[in-house]
N, C-alpha and C positions, 0 to 999 in steps of 0.2 A: 503493498500501500504505498511504500514511502517513494514508492516509483511511479505513482498515479498520474492522469491526467486528466481533464477536465474532456469529456466526450459527449458530445450533442449530435442529433440528427431529427429526422422526419421519415415518417413510415407512411407510406401511403399504398393502394391496391392496385390493380392492373389497369383501371382506367385512371390514376392518377389522385382520385379521391383521399381524403385522407383518413387513417384510421384510427379511431380512440379506444384508450384502454390495454393496447398492444404491451405484452409484458417484455422486456429485453434486460438479461440478464446476461452474466458473465458467467462462460463454462465451467461447472466445479467451485463455485463460491458461490456466497452469499451477497452476492453484490448488483444490483439493477434498480432497475424502474418502470415506468410503465408512461406511456404517451398520453400528451392532455387531449381537451377538445380540440385541440388545432396540429395532432398526429406528430405532435414534437417532442422529444426524450433528453435528457442532460443529468449527468452523474460522471462521479469518478469514477476509473478503471484504468488497470495497468495495461503500457500501450501495445502489448503485444497479446492481450488477451481474445478469445472466442469469445462475441457474443450470440446471445440466443435470442432471435425473435419467434415469439409464438402467439396466436391469434385464435379463439375458437371458429372454426369455419377455413382456418386459411393453413396452409403448408409451415411448417416450421423453418426457419433460416436461420443460417449459420455464418458468420462474416468475422473473419478473423482481421484483426484493426491492423497489424501491421508499421502502427505511427500514426495512422488516420486520427483525426480529432473530428472531420463532420462527416456523416454519412447520409447516404440519401436512398432510402430501403424502398423496395415491391414486394409484397406479398402478394404472393397467387393464390386462387380459391384452393382448396383442400377437395381431394376426389369424394369426400362426404355432400358437399353441396352436388351444385349444378353439373359436375363431372364424373359423379358416382354412376356406377354401371348398375344397372336394373338388369337381372336377368327376364325375359320375355319369353323365353320357349325357345329351343334350336338356335340359341343365341342370346347376344346381352348391346344393350344399346346405354346410351348416356343418359341421365335421367332430363336433362334437357330435351333431352329430343324424343321422349315418351308421350304416346298420344295417348295410353289407354289409362285405365285403372288399375296401378300397381301400388303394393304397400311391402314395406321393408321393413326388416328387423336385421337389425345386424349379429355376431355371432356374439360377441360380447357382453350386448346387452342379454342374450340368453343366458349366458354362462352364469353373469352375475345373481341371478336369481336363486341359484341353488339348488333345482328342484331336478327330481330324479327325471322329470319327463320333458323332454325340449317345447311340447305343444303348451304344457302347464307356463313354462316361462313367457309365453306369448302373450297369454289372457291381458288382454284392455291395449294393448300395442298397436294393434292396428283396426283401424275405424273400419264395420263392417262384419268382423271376424269373430263369430261368438263364439268361444270354448269354452266349456264345461267337464267338470271331472264324475267321472259315473259311479264313483264310490269312495269312500274315506280309506279301502283297503289299499295294504303293500300293492305296487303293482297297477295300482287302477288305469283303466284307459280312458281317454278323453271327449267327448263328442263334439265338431267342430259342425258349424254352418257358416256358411259366406252368404251374405245378401238374402236370408230366408231360405225359405225349405219350397223348394220347387216341385218336388216329387211328392204325392197322395203317398207313397210308400217311404219314406225320409230317403237318407245318405249323406254318404260323407264326400267333401271333394275327392279330386287325384290327386295322390302323392307321387311327385317326381324327386328322386333322391339322384342328383349328378347325373343329371340325364337319364334316370331308369326308372320306370314307372313300378312301384311299389305299393304294398297294398295299404303299409301304415309305417310311420318312422318311429314307433314306438323303441325296435331294436339299436336306434341311434344313443350315443350319450353325448349330452347337451353339450359339453367339451370340446366336441367334433365337430359342430358348425362352426362354419365363418360366415355364412348368410340365409334367411329365408326369405324369400320372394312371395306374394301372395297372388297372383293373379284374379279378379275380381269379375271383371266386365266380359260380358261377351266375345267384343273384338279382341282381349288377349286370350281368355279361354277357349276359343274357337280353334285355335292351334292347336287342339289337341281334339277336335272335331267331335266325336261319338262319345267323349268319357270326359267333357269337360264345363257341364251344365252348373253343376255344384261347385266351381270353383277349381281353383289349381294352386297347390302349395308346392312350391319348388324348393329344395334343399341344396345346397352345396357346403358340400363338407370342405374339411382344411388338406391343404396339398402342399407342396413346396414352394409352392409361389405366396403361399402367408406368412412366410418369414421374410421377411423385409431385409434382416441385417443382413450381413456378408459371413461366408461359410457356415460351418454347421450349428445348428442350435438345440438344445437339448432341452424341453420344458417338462415341468410338473403343474400341472394343476391340480388340487385335490382339496377338500373337506370333510368333516367329521361332523353330526350333529346328533341330537337327542331330540326326538318327539315327544311332545309333554300332551296327555289329554286336557283339554281345555272346554269352557262352556257349557259344563254337563247340564244335558235336560233335568228340571225338577222332579224326580221321579220322590214317589211318598217314601216317607221312614216310616218304622217299625208302627208306629203308634198310628199316623197317619191312614197305613193297608189296614189293621185291624176292623178301625172305624170304618173305613170304606168296607169292608167285607161284609162286616154285622149289618151296615146300610143296605146290602144287597140283596138282606134278607126280611127287611123292614119295606111290604108292600102290602097294606091292611085291602087296599082296593082290590088287589088283584088275589091273595089268600082269604078267601070269605069265611068270615065266623071267629078268626085267630087274631089275636092283639098280644102282641109282645111287651113285655114289663121286663125284661133283665136280658143279661148281654147272650149274645145269639153269635152263634156263627163256628164256635169251637166244636159243634155234634158230641159238647159233654168228653172232651178229651183229655186228660189230667196234663199231658206232656204239653198242648199246645198251651194252656190256661197257666202254666207253670212260666211257659217262655216269655207269654203276654207279661204276668206279674212282674216277673225279673227283668223287662226291658232288654231279653237276651237274643238279639238281633243279629241278623248277618246282612254285613255289605257286600251281594254278590258281584257288584260292579269291581271291585278291587280286585276280585278272584278272578276274573277273566281277563283283565287289560293290565298293561303293564307301559313302560317307559319303551319308546320304540326308538333306533338307532337308525342314522341313514350316514353313507358314507360313498365319495366318490373319486377316486383317483383316475388320471389320466394324463401317460407318459406318451411323450413324442420324440422323435429325432428328424428334424427337418435342415434342406442347405438346396444350396444349387450349385452347381460348376463356378468355377469363375470367370466364363464366358458365357453364363447361363444356359446354356444350351440343354442341359440337364437338373431337373430339378424333382425332390423324394420328400417324402416324409413316409415315416413309420411308427404307427401308434397302439397302445394296447391299454386297456381302462377295464375298470373294474367299479363297480355300482353293486350296494347292498343295501336293502331296507329291510330292517325290520318291523314290520305292525303294532300295532298300539294293541290287537287281541293276540292271544296266545296262538302260536301256531301259523301265523299268519307274516309270511317271509317272501323275499324279491332278493335274486342276486342273478346278476347280469356280467357277462363278459363279453370286452370287443377288440377286434384286431382289425389293425387296419392298414393298409400297403398302399401307397401312391406313386407313382414314378414315371415321368412326362420330360419327354428329350426330343431334340432336332437330331434327325440322320446325318442328314446334310442340310445343304441349300434349300432346298425344295420338300424333303421328305421329315415326317416328325411322327412320332409314334408315343403312346404310353398306356398303362395301365392303372385301374385302382379295383381293390378289391375288401371288401367291407363283412364283415362275418362276425356275429354276434349268436351269444348261446345264454338263455335268460331261464332261469327255474324259477318256478312262482309255488309258495303253498298258502292254500288259503285255507286249511285245514277245516273245520267244520261248521257249514254253514247256520246250521242248526243252532249251535251253540254261544253265536251273535246274539241272536236271538231271545234264546234260554238264561243267557245269562243275566241283561237286564229285566226279563220275564218274573223271575224268579221272586217270590215273595220273600220279605225280611224274616218271617218266624221258620221258615226252610232254614233245614242244618244240611250242610254239605258232607257231613262227616257222624258217623253211628261213634256210640260208646267205646268201639274198638278202635276208634280212629279208622275205619276204612269206608271207603268214599259209597254213598248212598245212592242204589239206582233212579228210584223215583222218591225225590225229597218231599214230595210233594203228597206222598202217601205216608203218613205219618200213623203206625199203630197205636191202638190203645192198649195201653200197659195192662198184663192181665189177662187179655182175652185173646182172640179171633179177629178183631173186629179193626177195620185200617178209618182211618178216616182222610177219605180221597179230597184233596183241595185241586189238584192238579195230577195229569199222569205224566207230564213233560220230566224229560229224561236229565239228568243232571251235567251239568254245561261242562263240570269237569272230566267227567265221562266221556263226553261227547267229543271233547280237542283229544283227549290222550287216545281214543281209539276210533279216530277218521283222520283219512286223508285225501286229499283233493289236490293233488300234483300236477301242474302242467309244467312240460318243459319242451323249450321251441330253440330247434337251429333254423337261424337266418342269414344266407348268403348271397350276398348279390355285388356284382363286378361289373368292369367293362374294359375293352380294349379296342383300340381303336387306333388309328393307319390314316395319315392326311399329306395329302401331295398340293403342294401351292407351286405351280408351273409359274407363276409370275404373281406380284407383292398385293395381286388386286383380286385377285381367282385363290380359292381352295376348296378343294373336295375330299370329305371325310367320310369314311366307314365306319360305324360302331358296333359291337357286338357284347352285346347289355345279358348274359343269363340272371337267371337269381332262381333259390332254393327256399323252399318254406316247411319245414318239419316240424310239427306238432305234435303231443302226445298228451293225453289227459288220460290221470289213473284216478279211480275213485275207489272209496274203501269205506264201507260202512262196518264197523265190529261189534259182535254181539251185545255189547255195551253200549250201542248206542239208541235213538228213536227208530230208526231203519231196521236195526238189527233186534230191536224190541227181545232181547234176552235172547235170541234162538243163534242160530250161526250165523256169521258174516256172511255181507254182500260185498259186488265187488262189479266195476265197470273198468273198460278198459276204449279210448279212442283216439285211434292213430290217421292223420291227417297228412299229405303231403303235397304239396304245390311247385310246380318245377314250370319256370317261363322262360322267354328269350323275347329280347327286341332287336333286329338288326337293321340299324339306321343309316341311312344314305344320303348325306348332305352335301349341298355348291351352294357356295357363298359367293357372289360376285358382289364387289363393289368399285362404285367408279363416280371422279369427282371430274364434273365440267364445266370449266369457270366458277360460277354460284350457285351449280347444280350440283346435288349429290345423291346419287342412286345406290341401293343394297337390295340384290337379290338373293331369295333362301328357298331354295328348291328340295323337299325330301322324298326319297322313296323308302318306307318303312314296313317292315314284316313283323308282327306279334304272334307270339303261340304259347296258351297258356293250358298246362295239362293237372288235373286235380284229382285225387282218389283218397277215400277213405276209409275205414272197418270200423267198427262198435262189436264191441261184446259186452255183455249183461249178467251175470249170474247170481245166484241166489244159495246161498246154504254149502258156502267152502267149509270143508272137515276141519281147515285149521287156519290159523292166522298167517296168510300166505300174502297179504296186502292186495295188491292188483297184479301180481308178476306170473300166479299160477292158474289162471282161469281155469283151464283143463280140470281141475280138481275136484271141480261142482259136477255133478249129472243135472243141475238143476238150469240149462241155459235159460234164461229168460227172453234176451236179444241178440241175432246175432245179423249183421245188416253189414252192406259194402257199396260204396257210390263211387263213378267214375265220370269225368265229365273233362271234353276237351275244348278249345276253341280257338281259332284264329283269327288276324286282324290286317288286311292290309291296307295300307294308305298311301297318298299323294299330297304335297302340300307344296304351295304356293306362293311365296310374298313376297312384296316389293316395299321399300323404305325409300321415299324422296324427301328431300328436305330442297328450300330455295335460300339462301343467304343466312342462314342458319336459324329464320326465323318461321317458317312455313311448312309442316311438315304433314305425311300422308303415310297412313300405311294402308294396303289392299292386300289383303289373303283369303285364301280360301282352299280347304281340304277336305279331300277326300277318300269316307272311308267303307270298304267293304267286311263284313262280319259273318261269318259260318252260324254265327246264331240264328240268322235270320233266314228266309225262305228265300227261292228264286224269286225274283220277281222287287225283292224288298232289301236284298243284300247291302245294293250302295245307296250313300246318302253324301250329298256335299252339305260343309258347313261353312259361308261367307262371313266375312267382315270385314267392316272400313274405320278409320280412324284419322282424325286431322286433328292440329292444333299449331296456334297460333301465338308464338313467343313474343307478344306485346312489348315487353320491356326492352325489346333490342329495335325497336321501332326510333327512327329520327326523333318525332314528336315524344319521345318519352324522354330524352337524356336530359333534359332540365329537370325533370323529376328523380331527384338525386335518391331519395329515399326509397324509393322503389329498385330493388334489386334483382328480382324475379316476378316475370306474372305471365302467364301461361294459359290461356281456353284453350279448352278440349272439347270434343264432340265425339262419338263411339258408335258405333251400333255393328252387331255381331249376331251370327247363329251358333248356339253352340248344343250337342248333346246329352244323352245318360243312357250309358246301354246297361247300369247294373240292375236293373229291373228286370231286366232278360234275362233267362238261363239258358245255358246251352239246351239245344234238343225243346224248347219251350214250343216251337214253331212246329212241332212233328207231335205224330201222336203216339203215345208210349203206353206200354202194357202197365199194369196194375199188378200187386202183389199176388201170387199163385191162389188161387180158391177152386175146392171142390164141387161140382154142379151135377146134378143127375144126367146120366148118357142112359138113355134105356134101360131104366132103373138099376142102373149099376152108377157107382160113386166116381168119376174121374176128375182128373188135376187140371185144370185150365188157366186161362187167362183173358181177363176184359181188357177193353181199350180205357186206360185212367182218366183221360178229358178229351174233350175235342178241340183238335187242334185249328190255329188260325194262323194261316201262311202268309196275311198280310199285317201280321207285328210287324210294328218299327220303333227306333227308338224316340224315347220322349226328347221335343227340340226345346229351345230356350231361347227366344228374340230376346237383345235388350237393347236400349238405349243407353248412354250416358253421357252426360254433360259435365264438366268438371274445370275448375280454374287452381292453377298452381301459383302461390305467390309468397312475393319475401320481399322485406323492410329492412331499411335502415342496417344495409350491410347482409343481410340476411340475419340479424339479432332476433327477428320475427319472422316466421315460414310457418306454411302448413299449405291444408289443400281443402277444398268444397267439393263434392260429388251430389249430383241428382242420378238416380237412374230408374227404369222403367223396365220391369222384367214381365215376359209372360211365357210361360209354358205349357207348351200344347201337344196333344197326343199322350195326355198320361194315363198310363196302365192302372184297367177295370175289370173288375170281371162284369160281364152284361148279363141279365135275365135271358133264360134261353123258354120257350114253349117246353112242356115236361115231356109233348110228344115225340121231342127231338131224342130222349133219354139223358139229357144233360141239364142241369140247373142251372149253368150258366157257360160263356167262354170268355176270355181275356181277350181284352180289346182295348186300342188307340182312342180313346173317349173322355178326357176330362183335358180341363185347362186350369194353370193356377196364378195368379199375379201376386208380384212383387215390387212393391212401390219403395224408395225412401231417401232419405238423405245423408252421408257423413262429413264428417268433420273432423281433421286432424291438425294440431295446431302447434308449434314449439316456439319458444321463446330462450334469448340466452340474458338473463335479466341483470348479470354483473360480469363482467370482464376486464379484472383488474390484474395487477401484477401477482399478487398473491393469491386471490381469491375469487372463484367464477360462481357462476350460479344459473342454470338451465333447467327450463320444463317443459314437459310436454303433456299434451290434452289429447283423448280422442273421444268420440261422441259418435253414436249412428244409432238412426230409428229406422225403422223396416212397418211395412204395412204388407199382411199378406193376407188374400184375398181370394177363395174359391169363385173361376168365372161360372163355367159350368160341369155339368157332372151327367154321363151317360150321352153327352152331346145336345141334353137339356138343361135348360134353367129349372132346373130339379134337385130338392134338399135328398139328401139320404139318410134321413132322422136316426137309422139304426147303428152307421157309422158316424153320427155326430156332425157329420158334413153339410156346412150351409153353405146356399151361393150369397156370392159379398161378404163371407165371414173367415178368419184365419183356418188352415187347415186342423192345428190342434186347439180345439177348445172343450170347457167342461160343459156338458149341456143335461142341466140337471134342475129337481128343484129348487125353489128359492129358502135358503134357512131363514127364519122369521125367530130368533127368540125359544125361549121353553116356556112350554104352557103353564101358566100360574096356578097357584089355588083360586085366586079370582075371575080366571077366563074358567073355571071348572064348566060350566054350562055351554060355553060354547064351544071346548072342546069334546065335549059329548056330543056336537053333530056331526064332527067330524070322525069322531068314532075314538076320540083318544082320553087320554087322562093328564089329568096335572102333572109335570115334574119329566115329561116327553116332550122332544123334537118338534117343532111344530114349522111345517113351509108355507109358502103364501098361496093363498087360493089365487092366481093371478087370474081368473076370469069372474072371480066372484057367482059361480053358482053354487058353495055350499057343499063341494067336495072336490078332493081331491085326485085330477086325474093325470096319470101319464102324457095325457094327448095335450091337453090345453092347460096343463099348470107348469111346463120346463118350460127355461129358455138358456141363456147362453149366460155364465155366471162368472165367466175368466177365461183366460188363455195361457197355455202352456209354453208357448214362447216368448220370450221379452220382450214389453212393447220399446224398448232402448237399451243400451248398452256403454259404456264408457271406460275409458280408463284414467291415469294422472299419473305421470312420474316426475319426480325432481331429482337435480344431482348437483352435488356442492364439491367444491377443492378448496383447501386450503394449506396451500404450500404441500407437505408431503401426505396429508389426508384428504383422503375423499368421503361423502355421505351422500348415499341414495335411497331414496324408497318409492314405491310405486304401489298403487291401487287401483283394483277396476271394478264395476260393479253391473248388476242382470236386475232392472227394475219392470216390473208388470207381468210377472209370470205367477199362474195359480198351478197346484199339481195335487193331484191327489198323494197324498203323503202316506207312504209305507209306514212310517214309523206310528203316528196318529192311528193307522187302523188297528196296531197290536197295543197300543198305552194309552188312550183313552177309547177301548171297546169295552163301554161300563155293562154289559149282558154278559160279560164274562166275572165271574167271584172270583178265582182262583191263582189269578197272577196278578204281578205289582203293574203300578199304571203310573202316569203322569200327575202329577199335586195340582189338580186346579179346583176351582169354586163351582162344584159340580150342584145340582141342586138336591135338597132335602126337607120334607115336608117335618115340620114338629112331630117329636113322637118320644116315648117315655125311655128310650137307651141311649140315644143318640144326642146332639146337638143338631137341630135345625138349620137347613143354609138357605141362603138368595142367591138364584144364579139366573142370569138369561142368554146362557152360553152352552154350560154341559147340563144335559141330562141328569135325571137321577138313577143310582144304579141301579141295575137290574128290572130298570122301565126306561129305555128307551123311546119307545116307541117304531113304527113302521120305517121311520125316515131318516134316521140315522145314521144304521151300519150299513158296511155292502159299498160296493164301488158306485152304486146308484144313489146312497145317501149322501145327506148335506155334513155329513159329522169329520169329513176324513180330507178334505180337499182346502188346502192351506196356502198363502200368498207367500212366495218363497223370494220376494226380492231382496237385495242385499249388496251393500257395500262391503269390501274387504280388502285390507291393509294386505298387501301380498308378502312384499319384505321391505325389511329395514337392511340396510349395510354400512359399515363404517370400515374402511381401509387404510393401511398406513404403507406408503412404498418409501425403500429405503432410499436416502440421497446418493447421489451419483459419488460420492468422496467413500463412503462407505462402500459401495459395489464396488468401485475400482479394488479398494484393497481384500475384499471377497473373491475377489478375480472372478465375478459373476457378473450375467448382462442385465439382469433385476431381479426384483424381489417385493413382492408385495404381500401384507398377511392382513388380514380383513376377519370379522363378525359379523356375522346375519342373521337376523330374525325373521322366520315364514311366516303370516299369517297372525300376527300379534293380536290384532283388532279385526270384530266384524259388528257391525251394525247392520238389524235386521229385526223384525217381530213374528220370526218362526222361531218357534219356540222347542224344534226337534232339536234333531244332529245337524251338524254342518246344512245352511240351505243349496249350498253349490250340488251337494248329491242327495239333494231329497227325497227325487222321482225315485231313486234307486235303481236306477236303470243302467247299467253298467257293461260297454260292449266289448268288453274285453272276458265278458262271462259268457259261455259256450251255452246254449238252450238248454243242453243236460240239469246246468246248474240254475235256470232261472226258473223260477213254478207259476211267476204270474205276467202279464203285460203291461200291467200298472208301476208293478215299482217292487221290490222287494226287500223289507230291512237287514234281509240276513246279507245283503250285501253292499250295505253302508255303515256308515261308522261314527263315532262322535268327532267333534271337530278338535284340531291340535295347534300346539305352537311350535315349532323347528327351532332349537338354537344350533346354529354353526360355527366354526372357526375354522377359517382355511389359508389356504396360500396358494400364491400364483410365482412358479420359478423358472428363470432362463438362464441356462449357462451358455 
């Protein structure tokens, strides 16, 4: 510092405009400053120091002073702004040139969330992309919906990883993702033709090019965490449950001539009375729950040759998640190899292999429910310390009488005697060869195979509800999918003065092959788990399945730009599928998009506060082939059956359905009008999109005359509309020498409506489908409180009693009718979704937080169907102020929300009842992360490239009126659960779980 001299200068952008708040530091020293409102800076520095200039949204710049005292510095926009490359399908485009609706999330933003699933990390980050958890179990899947539901049968978007179409992205380690791009409008998704109408999620994993530093880099990214149960619902205590139990017997109106004057409900069992008198209750929840553990370790070695001709990445990862239920675990191993290189001046080649092995153990689904269902007076162990098979069967001392409260099996026995194990081997890769005879043309052939082997084994021991104290049962399902895609792409790029052209041509072949077999047996002679099913002579099910299909595709796309201000994209894809019958195999999917970069017009040059302003419009048609299975347009045979053949039993087959050779894909037409903006050097930036989608040719069963021998035939005879708005907004609030603060905000609202059914404006009430209404609505009676004693006379006219659930007589005809007194009471999909995130940096510290919201959903709550089912007296319940009239045993209660125990009435229970439909809107803080990056001086001494340590907390706060488990998974529908595992179509309490908070510590290290 004794040799320091005064250094001053000015910092501007590429247009010569001053930049305010640019950080100017001496490399390797705590010396520096920042630019003022005129872009100027001044401070003392050594004459041979290296100055580092950094500013959010611009590339860093280093200048060696070499005695200079006055500097004029120009910073260029970083690739993270208008020059950012966006993956658009079979290629990339600069963000400034994109004319379609594409949302992007960088890999760093995904990794910092600390989630086991990559999809969970993207929640709330892309407007119009609704992502929700299927359950709270370890390894749960996530459901994705982009711009509303197009099909009456639902459906997930198309997933593409490194150019390869895959069934899902659950196999990926979030640390391996470099970027995720979401194609939202039909003009962008039409590139994938018959598979793109539900949106496309493009994932680019890390490769050697990700390593920006010279030489080889070894990196480790990992964390460990503890997952704690949080926000537990308010279940009844021992005293509260015992009072409820007694109240289930007190119903003088229903039990004529009997008046209760003393304690009841014990069935005169001294053991029960003693348990109640001593307040000797069991906390069953604590017996089946545990602290969960999360861990993720990802190690890579990457680098580039000195001339950048070869780049490589080798990676391996391990993820582990121990759930909060006993015997609920996930383990995943990932292996990754990526090599790209130039063979010579004209040829280049590369290959990528991504393999994962996942082992998931879900244990006993029944134990999940039973662990919360068990009444506090039940004991898990007998006097000798042995587990009791059915704790709700309590013997009366000195007799053979048993007080039967419930036949539910002890969850601790269910857990230790059940298995539900899924093993998945998934491999995907590609190998390519590219020939570029000139700088303006290249031809690439890519072969991309994938394999997916899934084995699910289930075992129910004797001491389970399924085993029922007899011999064990078991089941084994094997599935394997093999597919390949062979893409041949030509890219031609030419620039003629102010005109730029880019042409992409594609010839693609895809083939998928699937086979499965299922075996289920009863009465295994010994505990062989599900590995020796042949030991049983009692085979309940033996089936197998096979199908395959192929798709042939052609694509032509032209991108044109003039003066880098006007952009046009025209594309058409032709798909031919073996799924469809002759004459309908081929279909085309055209799209067009235009954009105007207004900010580059001459009349905008004086508007210096406008950094970016682009108007775009697109139109396109995309398809959906997921709802057509192979061979569905052909006649198939049913299972074998016996029939009378001239008085002799004969075995034969009959047609299983009437084929429809006219079936084709569901098609979605979409218009999108969008604007991208940036102000004040892009310190304020974002986009707004308005869209209008119409999906036609939706698949439905059309009724047929009985004379045909068939009740229905599948046909393309429905249409659905989705209209909405999406807003993305990002601000750089502060950019100073030692402190930065930025925020991001997303908002999306979608209006889903059925346009026609069966080619008519006719409601299908049995399916709860109504013209002009969303696909997923709840069509029910309208809950109107609880009949009070003061309403007795009126209640009797409806055949009801005080204490029962009351519904509205909508047409006031004095009776409740399923035809006239039901209406739409809510929708299952959110009316709007949103997200918010913020990032702070202070010197070497960084702090970030994110939240997302889903609002306006109402679902059938599987949780409440179990724990507010007040006509059941043997199991535990959610504690609520239920209705109870005055009596001589318990205290009377007033309630207009929950009915009287064991007097619920005809309209409370069941799927058609009103008791279990709940609003599950919520706002959730997804994570809060605090990190510290070691300074350059320490890094140099340690001889490493970088080191960051951090602490992260997931799901610390949730705001919701839902009083069950986590509202995000309240529907209980987990798409990772196979059909054999799910026993209801409206949700399964067995597959959900309580809310949790996860505390993590982690490190990012590079050598």
